[in-house]
N, CA, C and O atoms as a MOPAC input file, in Angstrom:
PM7 MOZYME 1SCF
protein

 N    -19.59600 1     1.61700 1    42.27800 1
 C    -18.58600 1     0.59000 1    42.40600 1
 C    -18.32400 1     0.34800 1    43.88600 1
 O    -18.16500 1     1.29500 1    44.65600 1
 N    -18.27800 1    -0.90300 1    44.27900 1
 C    -17.98700 1    -1.22300 1    45.67100 1
 C    -16.48800 1    -1.44100 1    45.84500 1
 O    -15.77100 1    -1.69900 1    44.87800 1
 N    -16.03100 1    -1.33700 1    47.06700 1
 C    -14.61500 1    -1.50900 1    47.39400 1
 C    -14.38500 1    -2.83400 1    48.08000 1
 O    -15.27500 1    -3.37100 1    48.74000 1
 N    -13.18800 1    -3.35700 1    47.92000 1
 C    -12.76200 1    -4.59700 1    48.54100 1
 C    -11.46200 1    -4.29500 1    49.25900 1
 O    -10.48400 1    -3.89300 1    48.63000 1
 N    -11.43900 1    -4.48300 1    50.56000 1
 C    -10.25600 1    -4.20300 1    51.35200 1
 C     -9.52300 1    -5.50100 1    51.64300 1
 O    -10.12500 1    -6.51100 1    52.00700 1
 N     -8.21000 1    -5.45000 1    51.47400 1
 C     -7.37800 1    -6.62600 1    51.65900 1
 C     -6.18600 1    -6.24600 1    52.51600 1
 O     -5.52600 1    -5.24000 1    52.25500 1
 N     -5.91000 1    -7.03400 1    53.52300 1
 C     -4.78800 1    -6.80300 1    54.41800 1
 C     -3.68800 1    -7.79400 1    54.07000 1
 O     -3.88400 1    -9.00100 1    54.20800 1
 N     -2.51700 1    -7.30100 1    53.61500 1
 C     -1.44500 1    -8.17000 1    53.16000 1
 C     -0.15800 1    -7.94600 1    53.93800 1
 O      0.15900 1    -6.82400 1    54.33300 1
 N      0.57600 1    -9.02900 1    54.15100 1
 C      1.92500 1    -8.91600 1    54.67900 1
 C      2.82800 1    -8.41600 1    53.55700 1
 O      2.46600 1    -8.51100 1    52.38400 1
 N      3.99400 1    -7.88600 1    53.90200 1
 C      4.91800 1    -7.37700 1    52.89500 1
 C      5.27100 1    -8.45800 1    51.87400 1
 O      5.30700 1    -8.17900 1    50.67600 1
 N      5.52500 1    -9.66000 1    52.31700 1
 C      5.89700 1   -10.75000 1    51.40000 1
 C      4.75300 1   -11.09700 1    50.45200 1
 O      4.99200 1   -11.42700 1    49.29000 1
 N      3.53800 1   -11.02700 1    50.92500 1
 C      2.37400 1   -11.31600 1    50.08100 1
 C      2.18400 1   -10.22600 1    49.02400 1
 O      1.90000 1   -10.51400 1    47.86100 1
 N      2.34400 1    -8.98000 1    49.44500 1
 C      2.22800 1    -7.85200 1    48.52000 1
 C      3.29300 1    -7.94300 1    47.43500 1
 O      3.02600 1    -7.65300 1    46.26900 1
 N      4.49300 1    -8.34500 1    47.82000 1
 C      5.59100 1    -8.47200 1    46.85600 1
 C      5.24300 1    -9.52200 1    45.79300 1
 O      5.51000 1    -9.30900 1    44.61000 1
 N      4.65900 1   -10.63500 1    46.19600 1
 C      4.26900 1   -11.69000 1    45.25400 1
 C      3.20500 1   -11.16200 1    44.29000 1
 O      3.28100 1   -11.41300 1    43.08700 1
 N      2.23500 1   -10.44900 1    44.79700 1
 C      1.16900 1    -9.89500 1    43.94800 1
 C      1.73600 1    -8.87300 1    42.97200 1
 O      1.38100 1    -8.88200 1    41.79400 1
 N      2.60600 1    -7.99800 1    43.44500 1
 C      3.22100 1    -7.01200 1    42.56100 1
 C      4.03100 1    -7.68500 1    41.45800 1
 O      3.94500 1    -7.29500 1    40.29400 1
 N      4.81400 1    -8.69000 1    41.82400 1
 C      5.62200 1    -9.37800 1    40.82600 1
 C      4.72500 1   -10.01700 1    39.76000 1
 O      5.01100 1    -9.91600 1    38.56700 1
 N      3.66000 1   -10.66300 1    40.18100 1
 C      2.74000 1   -11.28700 1    39.24100 1
 C      2.07100 1   -10.28300 1    38.32500 1
 O      1.94400 1   -10.52400 1    37.12500 1
 N      1.64500 1    -9.16400 1    38.87700 1
 C      0.99400 1    -8.13200 1    38.06700 1
 C      1.96700 1    -7.50300 1    37.07600 1
 O      1.59800 1    -7.21900 1    35.93600 1
 N      3.19000 1    -7.28800 1    37.49900 1
 C      4.18900 1    -6.69500 1    36.60600 1
 C      4.53700 1    -7.66800 1    35.48200 1
 O      4.70500 1    -7.25000 1    34.33600 1
 N      4.64700 1    -8.95000 1    35.79400 1
 C      4.89400 1    -9.95000 1    34.75300 1
 C      3.71300 1   -10.01500 1    33.77400 1
 O      3.91400 1   -10.13400 1    32.56600 1
 N      2.50000 1    -9.93700 1    34.29000 1
 C      1.30900 1    -9.94100 1    33.44300 1
 C      1.30100 1    -8.71400 1    32.53200 1
 O      0.99600 1    -8.81700 1    31.34400 1
 N      1.63500 1    -7.56600 1    33.09100 1
 C      1.69500 1    -6.33300 1    32.30300 1
 C      2.70100 1    -6.48100 1    31.16200 1
 O      2.41100 1    -6.10200 1    30.02800 1
 N      3.87100 1    -7.02700 1    31.45500 1
 C      4.89800 1    -7.20400 1    30.43000 1
 C      4.45100 1    -8.18200 1    29.34500 1
 O      4.69500 1    -7.95500 1    28.16000 1
 N      3.80000 1    -9.26500 1    29.75000 1
 C      3.29900 1   -10.25000 1    28.78900 1
 C      2.26200 1    -9.61500 1    27.86300 1
 O      2.31400 1    -9.79800 1    26.64700 1
 N      1.33000 1    -8.87400 1    28.43900 1
 C      0.29100 1    -8.23400 1    27.63500 1
 C      0.89000 1    -7.20200 1    26.68200 1
 O      0.46300 1    -7.10000 1    25.53200 1
 N      1.86800 1    -6.44200 1    27.14800 1
 C      2.51200 1    -5.43800 1    26.30900 1
 C      3.23900 1    -6.10700 1    25.14100 1
 O      3.19300 1    -5.61300 1    24.01500 1
 N      3.91100 1    -7.23500 1    25.41000 1
 C      4.59700 1    -7.98100 1    24.34500 1
 C      3.60500 1    -8.45800 1    23.28600 1
 O      3.87100 1    -8.36400 1    22.08700 1
 N      2.46600 1    -8.96900 1    23.73700 1
 C      1.44600 1    -9.43600 1    22.79600 1
 C      0.95500 1    -8.28200 1    21.93300 1
 O      0.80600 1    -8.42800 1    20.72000 1
 N      0.70600 1    -7.14700 1    22.55200 1
 C      0.23700 1    -5.97600 1    21.79500 1
 C      1.28700 1    -5.50600 1    20.78200 1
 O      0.94200 1    -5.03500 1    19.69800 1
 N      2.55200 1    -5.63500 1    21.13600 1
 C      3.63100 1    -5.18000 1    20.25300 1
 C      3.91000 1    -6.15600 1    19.11400 1
 O      4.36800 1    -5.74200 1    18.04900 1
 N      3.64300 1    -7.43600 1    19.31800 1
 C      4.07400 1    -8.43900 1    18.33700 1
 C      2.94700 1    -9.09000 1    17.55500 1
 O      3.20300 1    -9.70200 1    16.51900 1
 N      1.71900 1    -8.97900 1    18.01000 1
 C      0.60700 1    -9.66500 1    17.35800 1
 C      0.22200 1    -8.98600 1    16.04900 1
 O      0.33400 1    -7.76900 1    15.89900 1
 N     -0.23100 1    -9.80000 1    15.11500 1
 C     -0.76800 1    -9.29100 1    13.85600 1
 C     -2.29400 1    -9.31700 1    13.84200 1
 O     -2.92000 1    -8.87300 1    12.87900 1
 N     -2.88600 1    -9.83600 1    14.90800 1
 C     -4.33900 1    -9.99400 1    15.01700 1
 C     -4.92500 1    -8.75700 1    15.70400 1
 O     -4.70100 1    -8.53400 1    16.89300 1
 N     -5.67300 1    -7.96100 1    14.94700 1
 C     -6.22500 1    -6.71500 1    15.48900 1
 C     -7.17200 1    -6.95000 1    16.66500 1
 O     -7.19000 1    -6.16000 1    17.60900 1
 N     -7.95100 1    -8.02000 1    16.61800 1
 C     -8.86700 1    -8.33000 1    17.72400 1
 C     -8.08700 1    -8.68100 1    18.98300 1
 O     -8.43600 1    -8.25200 1    20.08300 1
 N     -7.02800 1    -9.46700 1    18.80800 1
 C     -6.19000 1    -9.83600 1    19.95600 1
 C     -5.53200 1    -8.60200 1    20.56000 1
 O     -5.49300 1    -8.44500 1    21.78000 1
 N     -5.02200 1    -7.73900 1    19.70900 1
 C     -4.38700 1    -6.50600 1    20.18200 1
 C     -5.39500 1    -5.65000 1    20.94700 1
 O     -5.06900 1    -5.09300 1    21.99500 1
 N     -6.61100 1    -5.54600 1    20.42800 1
 C     -7.64600 1    -4.74700 1    21.09800 1
 C     -8.00500 1    -5.35000 1    22.45400 1
 O     -8.10800 1    -4.63100 1    23.44800 1
 N     -8.19600 1    -6.67000 1    22.49600 1
 C     -8.55300 1    -7.32600 1    23.75900 1
 C     -7.44600 1    -7.17500 1    24.80200 1
 O     -7.69900 1    -6.76400 1    25.93400 1
 N     -6.21900 1    -7.51300 1    24.40800 1
 C     -5.10400 1    -7.40200 1    25.34300 1
 C     -4.81600 1    -5.94600 1    25.68700 1
 O     -4.45400 1    -5.63100 1    26.82100 1
 N     -4.97500 1    -5.06300 1    24.71300 1
 C     -4.73900 1    -3.64300 1    24.96100 1
 C     -5.68400 1    -3.07800 1    26.00500 1
 O     -5.26500 1    -2.31500 1    26.87500 1
 N     -6.94700 1    -3.44400 1    25.92700 1
 C     -7.91800 1    -2.98200 1    26.92500 1
 C     -7.58000 1    -3.53200 1    28.31200 1
 O     -7.63500 1    -2.80900 1    29.30700 1
 N     -7.23100 1    -4.81500 1    28.36400 1
 C     -6.85800 1    -5.41100 1    29.65100 1
 C     -5.56800 1    -4.80100 1    30.18700 1
 O     -5.41400 1    -4.61100 1    31.39400 1
 N     -4.64800 1    -4.49900 1    29.28300 1
 C     -3.37900 1    -3.88900 1    29.68200 1
 C     -3.61500 1    -2.53500 1    30.35000 1
 O     -2.96800 1    -2.20700 1    31.34500 1
 N     -4.52400 1    -1.76600 1    29.81100 1
 C     -4.85500 1    -0.46800 1    30.41600 1
 C     -5.35900 1    -0.67000 1    31.84200 1
 O     -4.94400 1     0.04300 1    32.75600 1
 N     -6.24100 1    -1.62600 1    32.03200 1
 C     -6.78500 1    -1.87800 1    33.36900 1
 C     -5.71800 1    -2.37300 1    34.33600 1
 O     -5.70200 1    -1.97500 1    35.50000 1
 N     -4.82900 1    -3.23800 1    33.86200 1
 C     -3.74600 1    -3.73700 1    34.72000 1
 C     -2.84200 1    -2.58200 1    35.12600 1
 O     -2.43600 1    -2.48600 1    36.28500 1
 N     -2.52700 1    -1.71000 1    34.18400 1
 C     -1.66600 1    -0.56400 1    34.50500 1
 C     -2.33800 1     0.39200 1    35.49000 1
 O     -1.68100 1     0.96800 1    36.35700 1
 N     -3.64800 1     0.55300 1    35.34700 1
 C     -4.38100 1     1.40500 1    36.29800 1
 C     -4.39100 1     0.79200 1    37.70000 1
 O     -4.45200 1     1.51800 1    38.69200 1
 N     -4.33300 1    -0.51400 1    37.78600 1
 C     -4.26200 1    -1.20200 1    39.07100 1
 C     -2.85700 1    -1.14200 1    39.65500 1
 O     -2.68300 1    -0.88800 1    40.84700 1
 N     -1.85900 1    -1.37500 1    38.81300 1
 C     -0.47400 1    -1.44200 1    39.28800 1
 C      0.02900 1    -0.10200 1    39.81500 1
 O      0.68100 1    -0.05500 1    40.85900 1
 N     -0.26100 1     0.97600 1    39.11400 1
 C      0.32500 1     2.27800 1    39.46500 1
 C      0.08600 1     2.66200 1    40.92800 1
 O      1.05800 1     2.88900 1    41.64800 1
 N     -1.15400 1     2.74300 1    41.39800 1
 C     -1.33400 1     3.13700 1    42.80500 1
 C     -0.84000 1     2.06800 1    43.78100 1
 O     -0.39200 1     2.38700 1    44.88300 1
 N     -0.92300 1     0.80200 1    43.37300 1
 C     -0.45100 1    -0.26700 1    44.24100 1
 C      1.05900 1    -0.14900 1    44.46000 1
 O      1.54000 1    -0.27800 1    45.58600 1
 N      1.79800 1     0.09600 1    43.38000 1
 C      3.25000 1     0.28100 1    43.48600 1
 C      3.58300 1     1.50600 1    44.32800 1
 O      4.47200 1     1.46200 1    45.17900 1
 N      2.86600 1     2.59200 1    44.08500 1
 C      3.14100 1     3.82400 1    44.82700 1
 C      2.93100 1     3.62400 1    46.32000 1
 O      3.75700 1     4.05200 1    47.12600 1
 N      1.84200 1     2.98200 1    46.69100 1
 C      1.55800 1     2.73500 1    48.11100 1
 C      2.55500 1     1.75300 1    48.71300 1
 O      2.98400 1     1.91800 1    49.85500 1
 N      2.92400 1     0.72900 1    47.94100 1
 C      3.88200 1    -0.27200 1    48.43100 1
 C      5.24600 1     0.36700 1    48.68300 1
 O      5.87800 1     0.10200 1    49.70500 1
 N      5.69900 1     1.20600 1    47.75300 1
 C      6.99600 1     1.87000 1    47.91300 1
 C      6.94400 1     2.85100 1    49.08600 1
 O      7.90600 1     2.95300 1    49.84800 1
 N      5.84800 1     3.56200 1    49.23600 1
 C      5.71600 1     4.49200 1    50.36000 1
 C      5.77800 1     3.75900 1    51.69600 1
 O      6.34000 1     4.27300 1    52.66400 1
 N      5.20700 1     2.56900 1    51.75100 1
 C      5.15900 1     1.80100 1    52.99800 1
 C      6.44800 1     1.03500 1    53.26600 1
 O      6.93600 1     1.01100 1    54.39600 1
 N      7.01000 1     0.39600 1    52.20700 1
 C      8.12200 1    -0.53600 1    52.41500 1
 C      9.43200 1    -0.12800 1    51.73900 1
 O     10.46000 1    -0.76800 1    51.96300 1
 N      9.41500 1     0.90900 1    50.92900 1
 C     10.61500 1     1.34100 1    50.23300 1
 C     10.75100 1     0.65900 1    48.87200 1
 O      9.99000 1    -0.25200 1    48.54300 1
 N     11.72400 1     1.11100 1    48.09200 1
 C     11.94800 1     0.61600 1    46.72800 1
 C     12.24800 1    -0.88000 1    46.68900 1
 O     12.00500 1    -1.52300 1    45.66700 1
 N     12.76300 1    -1.44100 1    47.76100 1
 C     13.11600 1    -2.86200 1    47.80900 1
 C     11.91200 1    -3.76600 1    47.52900 1
 O     12.08500 1    -4.89800 1    47.07900 1
 N     10.72000 1    -3.28700 1    47.78600 1
 C      9.51100 1    -4.08300 1    47.54100 1
 C      9.37200 1    -4.41500 1    46.05100 1
 O      8.67500 1    -5.36200 1    45.69000 1
 N     10.03500 1    -3.63500 1    45.18600 1
 C      9.96500 1    -3.86400 1    43.74700 1
 C     11.16600 1    -4.64000 1    43.21100 1
 O     11.30800 1    -4.80300 1    42.00000 1
 N     12.02700 1    -5.11800 1    44.10500 1
 C     13.18200 1    -5.91800 1    43.69700 1
 C     12.77700 1    -7.39000 1    43.74500 1
 O     12.62500 1    -7.96600 1    44.82200 1
 N     12.60500 1    -7.98800 1    42.57300 1
 C     12.14200 1    -9.36500 1    42.48300 1
 C     13.26900 1   -10.33600 1    42.15000 1
 O     13.02200 1   -11.49300 1    41.80900 1
 N     14.48400 1    -9.86900 1    42.24900 1
 C     15.64900 1   -10.70100 1    41.93000 1
 C     15.73600 1   -11.86300 1    42.91700 1
 O     15.44000 1   -11.72300 1    44.10400 1
 N     16.14700 1   -13.00400 1    42.39300 1
 C     16.33200 1   -14.17900 1    43.23400 1
 C     17.81500 1   -14.44400 1    43.49700 1
 O     18.17900 1   -15.46000 1    44.08800 1
 N     18.67100 1   -13.50800 1    43.04800 1
 C     20.11200 1   -13.63700 1    43.26800 1
 C     20.43100 1   -13.39500 1    44.73200 1
 O     19.83700 1   -12.52900 1    45.37300 1
 N     21.37000 1   -14.16500 1    45.25400 1
 C     21.77400 1   -13.95400 1    46.64700 1
 C     22.65100 1   -12.70900 1    46.74200 1
 O     23.39300 1   -12.37800 1    45.81800 1
 N     22.54800 1   -12.03500 1    47.87200 1
 C     23.27300 1   -10.77800 1    48.05600 1
 C     24.67700 1   -10.98300 1    48.44700 1
 O     25.41200 1   -10.01400 1    48.63800 1

């Protein structure tokens, strides 16, 4: 397997994390609510891969920028 290196600003990383977390939630909802076994299998396999991607990305992001990197709220402070 080859590697792909990407250099991101904090704001860019936050956008990617938010998108991946929303995708993870959508896939999990489909797996929980679908009656179609093929759909559940397809989304379930993709969900595993998304979770394997998100976990180290979140850990590295929090280590670099703190827990605030995972705050996606649009409410004003």
